[in-house]
C-alpha positions in Angstrom: 0.0 0.0 0.0 1.2 3.5 -0.7 0.9 6.3 1.7 -1.1 8.3 -0.9 -3.7 5.6 -1.2 -4.0 5.2 2.6 -4.3 8.9 3.0 -7.0 9.2 0.3 -9.0 6.3 1.5 -8.9 6.8 5.2 -9.1 10.5 5.5 -12.0 10.9 3.2 -14.4 8.5 4.9 -16.6 8.8 7.9 -15.7 6.8 11.0 -18.6 4.4 10.2 -17.2 3.8 6.7 -13.7 3.3 8.1 -15.0 0.6 10.5 -16.6 -1.1 7.5 -13.4 -0.9 5.6 -11.5 -2.5 8.5 -14.0 -5.3 8.8 -13.9 -6.0 5.1 -10.1 -6.0 5.2 -10.1 -8.5 8.0 -12.6 -10.7 6.2 -10.6 -10.6 3.0 -7.1 -11.0 4.5 -7.6 -12.7 7.9 -5.5 -9.9 9.3 -6.5 -6.7 11.1 -6.0 -3.5 9.4 -4.5 -2.0 12.6 -1.8 -4.7 12.7 -0.9 -4.2 9.1 -0.8 -0.4 9.4 1.5 -0.8 12.4 3.8 -3.0 10.4 3.8 -0.9 7.2 3.9 2.7 8.5 5.8 4.6 11.1 5.8 7.5 13.5 3.0 10.1 13.5 1.6 8.9 10.2 1.2 5.4 11.7 -0.4 6.8 14.9 -2.9 8.9 12.8 -3.9 6.0 10.5 -4.3 3.6 13.5 -6.4 6.2 15.2 -8.6 6.5 12.1 -9.4 2.8 11.9 -9.8 2.2 15.7 -13.4 2.3 16.9 -13.9 5.7 18.7 -14.8 4.2 22.1 -11.7 2.0 22.0 -9.5 4.8 20.9 -10.7 7.0 23.7 -10.3 4.1 26.1 -6.7 3.6 25.0 -6.0 7.3 25.4 -7.5 7.5 28.9 -5.4 4.5 29.9 -2.2 6.2 28.7 -3.2 9.4 30.4 -3.6 7.8 33.8 -0.9 5.2 33.6 2.3 5.5 35.6 3.6 8.6 37.3 1.6 11.7 36.7 -1.6 12.1 34.9 -2.1 13.9 31.6 -5.0 16.2 32.5 -5.0 17.8 29.1 -6.0 14.4 27.5 -8.7 13.8 30.1 -10.0 17.3 29.6 -10.1 16.9 25.9 -11.9 13.6 25.9 -14.5 14.2 28.7 -15.3 17.8 27.7 -15.8 17.1 24.0 -17.6 13.8 23.9 -21.4 13.4 24.0 -23.1 11.5 26.8 -23.5 8.5 24.5 -19.8 8.5 23.6 -18.8 8.8 27.3 -21.0 5.8 28.1 -19.5 3.8 25.2 -16.0 4.7 26.5 -17.0 3.6 30.1 -18.3 0.3 28.8 -15.2 -0.3 26.7 -12.9 0.7 29.6 -14.7 -1.9 31.8 -14.2 -4.6 29.1 -10.6 -3.7 28.5 -9.5 -3.3 32.1 -12.1 -5.1 34.2 -12.4 -1.9 36.3 -14.8 1.0 36.5 -13.6 4.1 34.7 -14.9 6.5 37.3 -13.2 4.4 40.1 -9.9 4.6 38.3 -10.3 8.3 37.6 -11.1 9.0 41.3 -7.6 7.7 42.2 -5.9 9.9 39.6 -7.6 13.3 39.9 -8.5 15.4 42.8 -9.9 18.8 43.9 -12.4 20.8 42.0 -10.9 19.5 38.7 -11.4 15.9 39.8 -15.0 16.5 40.9 -15.8 18.1 37.6 -14.1 15.4 35.6 -15.8 12.6 37.5 -19.1 14.3 36.9 -18.4 14.4 33.2 -17.2 10.8 33.2 -20.4 9.6 34.8 -22.1 10.4 31.4 -25.2 12.0 32.8 -25.2 15.4 31.0 -28.5 16.7 29.9 -28.1 17.1 26.1 -31.6 17.9 25.2 -32.1 20.9 23.0 -34.9 22.3 25.1 -33.9 25.4 27.0 -35.5 26.4 30.3 -34.8 30.2 30.2 -35.7 30.6 33.9 -33.3 27.9 34.9 -30.6 29.3 32.7 -31.0 32.7 34.3 -30.9 31.2 37.8 -27.8 29.1 36.9 -26.1 32.2 35.6 -26.5 34.1 38.9 
């Protein structure tokens, strides 16, 4: 495979389409697309392509695991993931995290973050945000005070 072909195919498809491509590749070759990309590409280009073909919940899970693993916590990664994902995406991440680690995501986060930041992050990680499009003006005004 050439880098040009990989770039054209993987960067111009939706995530759902990329997941179908990865499944079709596995069915046709018996190998995973991720494993072959890791063997045929390198560096940042490899990381990008692997991220593109990894299911979103699994990718987020892997990033959270890296962010809390070892000494120190990468708060910027946690902030990016938990502040920008929908409730549905956070719930999928939590389910994937449990499958991958055998542990609760919020439980592991509680041991890694603290203070006001930790409380806010755990609240986001619980995946209970109200994402309805209905706006209660009176409540919004009260919350703003």
